[in-house]
N, CA, C and O atoms as a GROMACS GRO file, in nm:
protein
  264
    1MET      N    1   3.684  -4.359   5.986
    1MET     CA    2   3.805  -4.439   5.990
    1MET      C    3   3.779  -4.560   6.080
    1MET      O    4   3.717  -4.547   6.186
    2ALA      N    5   3.827  -4.676   6.037
    2ALA     CA    6   3.813  -4.797   6.117
    2ALA      C    7   3.944  -4.874   6.112
    2ALA      O    8   4.011  -4.881   6.009
    3ASP      N    9   3.978  -4.930   6.225
    3ASP     CA   10   4.099  -5.012   6.233
    3ASP      C   11   4.060  -5.159   6.241
    3ASP      O   12   3.949  -5.192   6.284
    4VAL      N   13   4.150  -5.245   6.200
    4VAL     CA   14   4.124  -5.388   6.192
    4VAL      C   15   4.228  -5.462   6.277
    4VAL      O   16   4.346  -5.425   6.277
    5LEU      N   17   4.185  -5.566   6.348
    5LEU     CA   18   4.275  -5.649   6.427
    5LEU      C   19   4.274  -5.791   6.373
    5LEU      O   20   4.168  -5.850   6.355
    6VAL      N   21   4.392  -5.844   6.346
    6VAL     CA   22   4.408  -5.984   6.303
    6VAL      C   23   4.462  -6.062   6.422
    6VAL      O   24   4.563  -6.023   6.482
    7VAL      N   25   4.396  -6.170   6.458
    7VAL     CA   26   4.447  -6.259   6.561
    7VAL      C   27   4.518  -6.374   6.489
    7VAL      O   28   4.456  -6.454   6.419
    8ALA      N   29   4.650  -6.380   6.507
    8ALA     CA   30   4.731  -6.480   6.437
    8ALA      C   31   4.709  -6.618   6.497
    8ALA      O   32   4.703  -6.635   6.619
    9GLU      N   33   4.698  -6.716   6.409
    9GLU     CA   34   4.687  -6.855   6.452
    9GLU      C   35   4.825  -6.918   6.454
    9GLU      O   36   4.901  -6.905   6.358
   10LEU      N   37   4.858  -6.985   6.563
   10LEU     CA   38   4.986  -7.054   6.574
   10LEU      C   39   4.964  -7.204   6.582
   10LEU      O   40   4.866  -7.252   6.639
   11ALA      N   41   5.055  -7.277   6.525
   11ALA     CA   42   5.058  -7.422   6.536
   11ALA      C   43   5.203  -7.460   6.563
   11ALA      O   44   5.290  -7.440   6.479
   12GLU      N   45   5.227  -7.515   6.680
   12GLU     CA   46   5.362  -7.555   6.721
   12GLU      C   47   5.460  -7.437   6.713
   12GLU      O   48   5.575  -7.453   6.673
   13GLY      N   49   5.412  -7.319   6.753
   13GLY     CA   50   5.497  -7.201   6.758
   13GLY      C   51   5.518  -7.131   6.625
   13GLY      O   52   5.592  -7.033   6.618
   14LYS      N   53   5.455  -7.180   6.520
   14LYS     CA   54   5.469  -7.121   6.386
   14LYS      C   55   5.336  -7.060   6.343
   14LYS      O   56   5.230  -7.109   6.380
   15VAL      N   57   5.343  -6.954   6.265
   15VAL     CA   58   5.223  -6.889   6.214
   15VAL      C   59   5.159  -6.978   6.107
   15VAL      O   60   5.225  -7.024   6.014
   16ARG      N   61   5.029  -7.001   6.124
   16ARG     CA   62   4.957  -7.084   6.025
   16ARG      C   63   4.934  -7.006   5.897
   16ARG      O   64   4.926  -6.883   5.898
   17LYS      N   65   4.924  -7.078   5.789
   17LYS     CA   66   4.907  -7.020   5.656
   17LYS      C   67   4.780  -6.933   5.648
   17LYS      O   68   4.780  -6.831   5.579
   18ALA      N   69   4.675  -6.972   5.717
   18ALA     CA   70   4.550  -6.897   5.716
   18ALA      C   71   4.568  -6.755   5.767
   18ALA      O   72   4.497  -6.664   5.726
   19THR      N   73   4.664  -6.736   5.856
   19THR     CA   74   4.690  -6.602   5.910
   19THR      C   75   4.738  -6.508   5.801
   19THR      O   76   4.704  -6.390   5.802
   20HIS      N   77   4.816  -6.558   5.708
   20HIS     CA   78   4.866  -6.474   5.599
   20HIS      C   79   4.750  -6.424   5.512
   20HIS      O   80   4.752  -6.311   5.465
   21SER      N   81   4.651  -6.509   5.490
   21SER     CA   82   4.532  -6.468   5.415
   21SER      C   83   4.455  -6.361   5.492
   21SER      O   84   4.405  -6.265   5.434
   22SER      N   85   4.446  -6.378   5.622
   22SER     CA   86   4.376  -6.281   5.707
   22SER      C   87   4.448  -6.146   5.706
   22SER      O   88   4.383  -6.041   5.706
   23ILE      N   89   4.580  -6.148   5.704
   23ILE     CA   90   4.658  -6.025   5.700
   23ILE      C   91   4.634  -5.951   5.568
   23ILE      O   92   4.618  -5.829   5.567
   24THR      N   93   4.631  -6.025   5.458
   24THR     CA   94   4.604  -5.964   5.328
   24THR      C   95   4.466  -5.899   5.326
   24THR      O   96   4.450  -5.787   5.278
   25PHE      N   97   4.366  -5.970   5.379
   25PHE     CA   98   4.231  -5.915   5.385
   25PHE      C   99   4.228  -5.790   5.474
   25PHE      O  100   4.169  -5.689   5.437
   26ALA      N  101   4.291  -5.798   5.590
   26ALA     CA  102   4.292  -5.685   5.684
   26ALA      C  103   4.360  -5.563   5.623
   26ALA      O  104   4.312  -5.451   5.639
   27ARG      N  105   4.469  -5.584   5.554
   27ARG     CA  106   4.540  -5.473   5.488
   27ARG      C  107   4.448  -5.403   5.388
   27ARG      O  108   4.440  -5.281   5.386
   28ASN      N  109   4.378  -5.482   5.306
   28ASN     CA  110   4.288  -5.426   5.206
   28ASN      C  111   4.167  -5.358   5.269
   28ASN      O  112   4.126  -5.251   5.225
   29ALA      N  113   4.111  -5.420   5.371
   29ALA     CA  114   3.994  -5.363   5.439
   29ALA      C  115   4.031  -5.233   5.509
   29ALA      O  116   3.957  -5.135   5.500
   30ALA      N  117   4.144  -5.231   5.577
   30ALA     CA  118   4.186  -5.110   5.648
   30ALA      C  119   4.210  -4.996   5.550
   30ALA      O  120   4.174  -4.882   5.577
   31LYS      N  121   4.269  -5.027   5.436
   31LYS     CA  122   4.294  -4.925   5.334
   31LYS      C  123   4.161  -4.869   5.283
   31LYS      O  124   4.147  -4.747   5.268
   32ALA      N  125   4.064  -4.956   5.256
   32ALA     CA  126   3.933  -4.913   5.207
   32ALA      C  127   3.857  -4.831   5.310
   32ALA      O  128   3.781  -4.741   5.275
   33LEU      N  129   3.879  -4.862   5.438
   33LEU     CA  130   3.809  -4.791   5.546
   33LEU      C  131   3.884  -4.669   5.596
   33LEU      O  132   3.834  -4.594   5.681
   34GLY      N  133   4.004  -4.648   5.543
   34GLY     CA  134   4.083  -4.533   5.585
   34GLY      C  135   4.150  -4.550   5.720
   34GLY      O  136   4.183  -4.452   5.786
   35GLY      N  137   4.172  -4.674   5.761
   35GLY     CA  138   4.234  -4.700   5.889
   35GLY      C  139   4.363  -4.780   5.874
   35GLY      O  140   4.428  -4.778   5.770
   36SER      N  141   4.398  -4.849   5.981
   36SER     CA  142   4.518  -4.932   5.981
   36SER      C  143   4.480  -5.069   6.036
   36SER      O  144   4.366  -5.093   6.077
   37PHE      N  145   4.578  -5.159   6.037
   37PHE     CA  146   4.553  -5.290   6.097
   37PHE      C  147   4.669  -5.328   6.188
   37PHE      O  148   4.783  -5.285   6.168
   38SER      N  149   4.635  -5.408   6.287
   38SER     CA  150   4.734  -5.460   6.382
   38SER      C  151   4.720  -5.611   6.388
   38SER      O  152   4.618  -5.668   6.348
   39ILE      N  153   4.824  -5.675   6.438
   39ILE     CA  154   4.824  -5.821   6.450
   39ILE      C  155   4.848  -5.857   6.597
   39ILE      O  156   4.938  -5.804   6.661
   40LEU      N  157   4.766  -5.949   6.649
   40LEU     CA  158   4.780  -6.000   6.784
   40LEU      C  159   4.821  -6.146   6.775
   40LEU      O  160   4.752  -6.227   6.713
   41VAL      N  161   4.934  -6.180   6.837
   41VAL     CA  162   4.985  -6.316   6.838
   41VAL      C  163   4.976  -6.369   6.981
   41VAL      O  164   5.036  -6.312   7.072
   42ILE      N  165   4.901  -6.477   7.000
   42ILE     CA  166   4.878  -6.533   7.133
   42ILE      C  167   4.926  -6.677   7.136
   42ILE      O  168   4.898  -6.755   7.044
   43GLY      N  169   4.998  -6.714   7.242
   43GLY     CA  170   5.034  -6.853   7.262
   43GLY      C  171   5.182  -6.874   7.285
   43GLY      O  172   5.262  -6.780   7.283
   44ALA      N  173   5.217  -6.999   7.306
   44ALA     CA  174   5.357  -7.036   7.325
   44ALA      C  175   5.433  -7.005   7.197
   44ALA      O  176   5.393  -7.047   7.088
   45GLY      N  177   5.542  -6.934   7.209
   45GLY     CA  178   5.622  -6.898   7.094
   45GLY      C  179   5.574  -6.772   7.024
   45GLY      O  180   5.615  -6.744   6.911
   46ALA      N  181   5.487  -6.696   7.090
   46ALA     CA  182   5.428  -6.576   7.028
   46ALA      C  183   5.533  -6.472   6.992
   46ALA      O  184   5.524  -6.409   6.886
   47LYS      N  185   5.631  -6.453   7.077
   47LYS     CA  186   5.733  -6.350   7.049
   47LYS      C  187   5.814  -6.384   6.924
   47LYS      O  188   5.841  -6.297   6.842
   48ALA      N  189   5.851  -6.509   6.909
   48ALA     CA  190   5.927  -6.551   6.791
   48ALA      C  191   5.840  -6.542   6.666
   48ALA      O  192   5.887  -6.500   6.560
   49ALA      N  193   5.716  -6.583   6.677
   49ALA     CA  194   5.625  -6.577   6.564
   49ALA      C  195   5.598  -6.432   6.523
   49ALA      O  196   5.586  -6.402   6.405
   50ALA      N  197   5.587  -6.343   6.622
   50ALA     CA  198   5.562  -6.202   6.593
   50ALA      C  199   5.677  -6.142   6.513
   50ALA      O  200   5.654  -6.054   6.429
   51ALA      N  201   5.797  -6.186   6.538
   51ALA     CA  202   5.912  -6.135   6.463
   51ALA      C  203   5.897  -6.166   6.315
   51ALA      O  204   5.943  -6.089   6.230
   52ASP      N  205   5.833  -6.278   6.282
   52ASP     CA  206   5.811  -6.315   6.142
   52ASP      C  207   5.702  -6.230   6.076
   52ASP      O  208   5.693  -6.226   5.954
   53LEU      N  209   5.620  -6.161   6.157
   53LEU     CA  210   5.507  -6.086   6.104
   53LEU      C  211   5.531  -5.936   6.095
   53LEU      O  212   5.444  -5.862   6.050
   54THR      N  213   5.646  -5.891   6.137
   54THR     CA  214   5.671  -5.747   6.140
   54THR      C  215   5.682  -5.683   6.002
   54THR      O  216   5.667  -5.562   5.990
   55GLY      N  217   5.707  -5.758   5.899
   55GLY     CA  218   5.725  -5.702   5.766
   55GLY      C  219   5.599  -5.694   5.682
   55GLY      O  220   5.608  -5.670   5.561
   56PHE      N  221   5.482  -5.714   5.741
   56PHE     CA  222   5.359  -5.717   5.664
   56PHE      C  223   5.283  -5.585   5.663
   56PHE      O  224   5.173  -5.577   5.608
   57GLY      N  225   5.340  -5.481   5.723
   57GLY     CA  226   5.279  -5.349   5.718
   57GLY      C  227   5.181  -5.316   5.828
   57GLY      O  228   5.111  -5.215   5.820
   58ALA      N  229   5.174  -5.398   5.931
   58ALA     CA  230   5.083  -5.371   6.043
   58ALA      C  231   5.130  -5.250   6.123
   58ALA      O  232   5.250  -5.228   6.138
   59ALA      N  233   5.035  -5.174   6.174
   59ALA     CA  234   5.068  -5.060   6.259
   59ALA      C  235   5.135  -5.109   6.387
   59ALA      O  236   5.229  -5.047   6.436
   60LYS      N  237   5.086  -5.222   6.440
   60LYS     CA  238   5.141  -5.281   6.562
   60LYS      C  239   5.137  -5.432   6.549
   60LYS      O  240   5.048  -5.488   6.485
   61VAL      N  241   5.234  -5.498   6.610
   61VAL     CA  242   5.230  -5.644   6.627
   61VAL      C  243   5.240  -5.668   6.777
   61VAL      O  244   5.345  -5.644   6.838
   62LEU      N  245   5.131  -5.714   6.834
   62LEU     CA  246   5.120  -5.735   6.978
   62LEU      C  247   5.135  -5.882   7.011
   62LEU      O  248   5.097  -5.967   6.931
   63THR      N  249   5.190  -5.913   7.129
   63THR     CA  250   5.207  -6.053   7.168
   63THR      C  251   5.152  -6.078   7.308
   63THR      O  252   5.151  -5.990   7.394
   64ALA      N  253   5.107  -6.200   7.328
   64ALA     CA  254   5.067  -6.248   7.460
   64ALA      C  255   5.122  -6.390   7.471
   64ALA      O  256   5.062  -6.486   7.422
   65GLU      N  257   5.235  -6.402   7.536
   65GLU     CA  258   5.303  -6.531   7.553
   65GLU      C  259   5.243  -6.604   7.672
   65GLU      O  260   5.225  -6.547   7.779
   66ILE      N  261   5.210  -6.734   7.651
   66ILE     CA  262   5.160  -6.814   7.763
   66ILE      C  263   5.250  -6.932   7.788
   66ILE      O  264   5.224  -7.011   7.879
   0.00000   0.00000   0.00000
């Protein structure tokens, strides 16, 4: 079993489009490996951005606000 971590990219407090592609890949990879995936959101506005990511099926959505 292996778990996958996605580090979300933010631009002006919003999640960048590339992060959504990374989440899709992580979801598929975790399923193939028999694990789960989590998302780490770092930066100004991380808590608000994390709220937008809670519906993507991640085991955890972690934040580090700076």
